[in-house]
C-alpha positions as protocol buffer text, in pm:
chain_id: "A"
residue {
  index: 1
  type: MET
  ca { x: -17294 y: 4557 z: -10488 }
}
residue {
  index: 2
  type: THR
  ca { x: -17013 y: 4328 z: -10381 }
}
residue {
  index: 3
  type: ASN
  ca { x: -17046 y: 3977 z: -10220 }
}
residue {
  index: 4
  type: PRO
  ca { x: -16938 y: 4116 z: -9871 }
}
residue {
  index: 5
  type: GLU
  ca { x: -17202 y: 4405 z: -9900 }
}
residue {
  index: 6
  type: ILE
  ca { x: -17480 y: 4153 z: -9999 }
}
residue {
  index: 7
  type: LEU
  ca { x: -17379 y: 3931 z: -9718 }
}
residue {
  index: 8
  type: ALA
  ca { x: -17378 y: 4216 z: -9470 }
}
residue {
  index: 9
  type: ARG
  ca { x: -17735 y: 4318 z: -9585 }
}
residue {
  index: 10
  type: LEU
  ca { x: -17858 y: 3962 z: -9556 }
}
residue {
  index: 11
  type: GLU
  ca { x: -17714 y: 3928 z: -9206 }
}
residue {
  index: 12
  type: ALA
  ca { x: -17891 y: 4258 z: -9109 }
}
residue {
  index: 13
  type: ASN
  ca { x: -18210 y: 4126 z: -9252 }
}
residue {
  index: 14
  type: PHE
  ca { x: -18169 y: 3809 z: -9047 }
}
residue {
  index: 15
  type: HIS
  ca { x: -18161 y: 4019 z: -8737 }
}
residue {
  index: 16
  type: ARG
  ca { x: -18472 y: 4204 z: -8869 }
}
residue {
  index: 17
  type: ILE
  ca { x: -18675 y: 3892 z: -8912 }
}
residue {
  index: 18
  type: LYS
  ca { x: -18556 y: 3759 z: -8587 }
}
residue {
  index: 19
  type: LYS
  ca { x: -18684 y: 4066 z: -8417 }
}
residue {
  index: 20
  type: ILE
  ca { x: -19020 y: 4033 z: -8590 }
}
residue {
  index: 21
  type: ILE
  ca { x: -19057 y: 3671 z: -8491 }
}
residue {
  index: 22
  type: GLN
  ca { x: -18954 y: 3756 z: -8127 }
}
residue {
  index: 23
  type: GLU
  ca { x: -19217 y: 4039 z: -8129 }
}
residue {
  index: 24
  type: GLU
  ca { x: -19486 y: 3789 z: -8233 }
}
residue {
  index: 25
  type: GLU
  ca { x: -19360 y: 3576 z: -7936 }
}
residue {
  index: 26
  type: MET
  ca { x: -19295 y: 3284 z: -8164 }
}
residue {
  index: 27
  type: TRP
  ca { x: -18909 y: 3251 z: -8134 }
}
residue {
  index: 28
  type: GLU
  ca { x: -18945 y: 2950 z: -7907 }
}
residue {
  index: 29
  type: ARG
  ca { x: -19081 y: 2756 z: -8214 }
}
residue {
  index: 30
  type: VAL
  ca { x: -18759 y: 2819 z: -8420 }
}
residue {
  index: 31
  type: PRO
  ca { x: -18530 y: 2525 z: -8391 }
}
residue {
  index: 32
  type: GLU
  ca { x: -18196 y: 2578 z: -8228 }
}
residue {
  index: 33
  type: GLU
  ca { x: -17997 y: 2515 z: -8550 }
}
residue {
  index: 34
  type: CYS
  ca { x: -18174 y: 2804 z: -8729 }
}
residue {
  index: 35
  type: ARG
  ca { x: -18103 y: 3073 z: -8456 }
}
residue {
  index: 36
  type: GLU
  ca { x: -17765 y: 3179 z: -8578 }
}
residue {
  index: 37
  type: PHE
  ca { x: -17709 y: 3373 z: -8906 }
}
residue {
  index: 38
  type: SER
  ca { x: -17664 y: 3189 z: -9232 }
}
residue {
  index: 39
  type: VAL
  ca { x: -17835 y: 3256 z: -9573 }
}
residue {
  index: 40
  type: GLU
  ca { x: -18005 y: 2921 z: -9532 }
}
residue {
  index: 41
  type: ASN
  ca { x: -18146 y: 3012 z: -9181 }
}
residue {
  index: 42
  type: LEU
  ca { x: -18253 y: 3358 z: -9317 }
}
residue {
  index: 43
  type: TRP
  ca { x: -18454 y: 3183 z: -9574 }
}
residue {
  index: 44
  type: ALA
  ca { x: -18606 y: 2942 z: -9316 }
}
residue {
  index: 45
  type: LEU
  ca { x: -18704 y: 3233 z: -9080 }
}
residue {
  index: 46
  type: VAL
  ca { x: -18854 y: 3439 z: -9374 }
}
residue {
  index: 47
  type: LYS
  ca { x: -19050 y: 3133 z: -9486 }
}
residue {
  index: 48
  type: PHE
  ca { x: -19171 y: 3070 z: -9131 }
}
residue {
  index: 49
  type: SER
  ca { x: -19269 y: 3440 z: -9101 }
}
residue {
  index: 50
  type: TYR
  ca { x: -19452 y: 3442 z: -9426 }
}
residue {
  index: 51
  type: PHE
  ca { x: -19664 y: 3131 z: -9354 }
}
residue {
  index: 52
  type: GLY
  ca { x: -19728 y: 3264 z: -9001 }
}
residue {
  index: 53
  type: GLY
  ca { x: -19852 y: 3582 z: -9135 }
}
residue {
  index: 54
  type: PHE
  ca { x: -19592 y: 3796 z: -8965 }
}
residue {
  index: 55
  type: ILE
  ca { x: -19480 y: 3951 z: -9297 }
}
residue {
  index: 56
  type: ASP
  ca { x: -19614 y: 4005 z: -9651 }
}
residue {
  index: 57
  type: VAL
  ca { x: -19483 y: 3934 z: -10001 }
}
residue {
  index: 58
  type: GLY
  ca { x: -19324 y: 4271 z: -10013 }
}
residue {
  index: 59
  type: GLN
  ca { x: -19127 y: 4204 z: -9706 }
}
residue {
  index: 60
  type: VAL
  ca { x: -19025 y: 3859 z: -9831 }
}
residue {
  index: 61
  type: ARG
  ca { x: -18879 y: 4020 z: -10132 }
}
residue {
  index: 62
  type: GLU
  ca { x: -18703 y: 4292 z: -9939 }
}
residue {
  index: 63
  type: LEU
  ca { x: -18552 y: 4057 z: -9679 }
}
residue {
  index: 64
  type: LEU
  ca { x: -18431 y: 3808 z: -9925 }
}
residue {
  index: 65
  type: LEU
  ca { x: -18312 y: 4067 z: -10179 }
}
residue {
  index: 66
  type: LEU
  ca { x: -18540 y: 3925 z: -10448 }
}
residue {
  index: 67
  type: GLU
  ca { x: -18620 y: 4086 z: -10775 }
}
residue {
  index: 68
  type: ARG
  ca { x: -18992 y: 4142 z: -10852 }
}
residue {
  index: 69
  type: GLY
  ca { x: -19128 y: 3818 z: -10985 }
}
residue {
  index: 70
  type: GLN
  ca { x: -18879 y: 3592 z: -10829 }
}
residue {
  index: 71
  type: PHE
  ca { x: -19110 y: 3513 z: -10536 }
}
residue {
  index: 72
  type: ARG
  ca { x: -19387 y: 3391 z: -10757 }
}
residue {
  index: 73
  type: ARG
  ca { x: -19147 y: 3116 z: -10883 }
}
residue {
  index: 74
  type: ILE
  ca { x: -19031 y: 3032 z: -10531 }
}
residue {
  index: 75
  type: LEU
  ca { x: -19380 y: 3028 z: -10359 }
}
residue {
  index: 76
  type: PRO
  ca { x: -19500 y: 2696 z: -10514 }
}
residue {
  index: 77
  type: GLN
  ca { x: -19183 y: 2516 z: -10392 }
}
residue {
  index: 78
  type: TRP
  ca { x: -19244 y: 2670 z: -10035 }
}
residue {
  index: 79
  type: TYR
  ca { x: -19599 y: 2545 z: -10033 }
}
residue {
  index: 80
  type: GLU
  ca { x: -19470 y: 2185 z: -10139 }
}
residue {
  index: 81
  type: GLU
  ca { x: -19195 y: 2191 z: -9880 }
}
residue {
  index: 82
  type: VAL
  ca { x: -19449 y: 2283 z: -9604 }
}
residue {
  index: 83
  type: ARG
  ca { x: -19700 y: 2021 z: -9733 }
}
residue {
  index: 84
  type: GLN
  ca { x: -19435 y: 1747 z: -9715 }
}
residue {
  index: 85
  type: LYS
  ca { x: -19235 y: 1848 z: -9403 }
}
residue {
  index: 86
  type: GLY
  ca { x: -19481 y: 2054 z: -9210 }
}
residue {
  index: 87
  type: CYS
  ca { x: -19371 y: 2394 z: -9047 }
}
residue {
  index: 88
  type: TRP
  ca { x: -19271 y: 2518 z: -8711 }
}
residue {
  index: 89
  type: LEU
  ca { x: -19629 y: 2649 z: -8654 }
}
residue {
  index: 90
  type: CYS
  ca { x: -19771 y: 2296 z: -8650 }
}
């Protein structure tokens, strides 16, 4: 897959996760600066959705295009970030 193809998939996944958050009626919790597509914002929305219980591990991997096992290495970092900075659910 080329970079433009990957970017197009990530942007489509951004819109998928945005829809999931809106269906959970939690979009108002998302900061303004995270409401437009960027890879960083996609990660932020996926993290929010995972900790909010809107998506599961399989969906995290699918939305972020992660290989099996990569999420296990990322998860402790996410927990630490939420512990230090809080989350949009708080």
